[in-house]
C-alpha positions as CSV (number, residue, x, y, z in Angstrom):
1,M,7.3,-34.5,-6.7
2,N,7.0,-31.5,-4.6
3,T,4.2,-29.8,-2.8
4,Y,3.3,-26.3,-4.1
5,K,0.6,-23.9,-2.7
6,A,-1.0,-20.9,-4.0
7,N,-4.0,-18.6,-3.6
8,V,-6.9,-19.1,-5.9
9,R,-10.2,-17.3,-6.4
10,V,-13.3,-19.3,-5.8
11,A,-17.1,-18.6,-5.7
12,K,-18.6,-18.0,-2.3
13,S,-21.1,-20.5,-0.9
14,G,-23.9,-18.1,-1.4
15,G,-23.1,-17.8,-5.0
16,I,-22.6,-13.9,-4.8
17,G,-18.9,-12.9,-4.9
18,T,-15.6,-14.6,-4.6
19,M,-13.1,-15.3,-2.0
20,M,-9.3,-16.5,-1.9
21,V,-8.4,-19.7,-0.5
22,W,-5.0,-21.5,-0.4
23,A,-4.8,-24.7,-2.6
24,Q,-2.0,-27.2,-2.7
25,V,-0.9,-29.6,-5.5
26,Q,1.8,-32.1,-6.2
27,A,3.9,-31.0,-9.1
28,Q,7.5,-31.3,-10.5
29,N,7.9,-27.6,-10.6
30,T,6.3,-24.2,-10.3
31,I,5.1,-24.1,-13.9
32,A,3.5,-27.6,-13.6
33,A,2.0,-26.6,-10.4
34,K,0.3,-23.5,-12.0
35,C,-0.8,-25.5,-14.9
36,L,-2.6,-27.8,-12.6
37,L,-4.1,-25.3,-10.4
38,E,-5.5,-23.4,-13.7
39,A,-6.8,-26.8,-14.7
40,Q,-8.9,-27.3,-11.5
41,Y,-9.9,-23.7,-10.9
42,G,-10.0,-22.0,-14.2
43,R,-7.6,-19.7,-16.1
44,G,-7.0,-16.5,-14.5
45,N,-8.2,-17.8,-11.1
46,V,-4.7,-18.5,-9.8
47,I,-3.4,-15.6,-7.8
48,G,0.4,-15.1,-7.9
49,V,3.0,-17.9,-8.3
50,P,2.8,-21.2,-6.6
51,V,5.3,-21.5,-3.9
52,L,7.0,-24.8,-2.7
53,V,5.8,-26.0,0.7
54,R,8.4,-27.4,3.1
């Protein structure tokens, strides 16, 4: 298992607007990492391609 990170879009705490944060997941490959992030944060909220963390 490898650690991947990607920018994801989440709602602000006040409920108005969104912000971008880094999220990390453990996955076998980049595709699996994106699928996990989309399952957690919703489809279309993963910005870019997850990158491997060293």
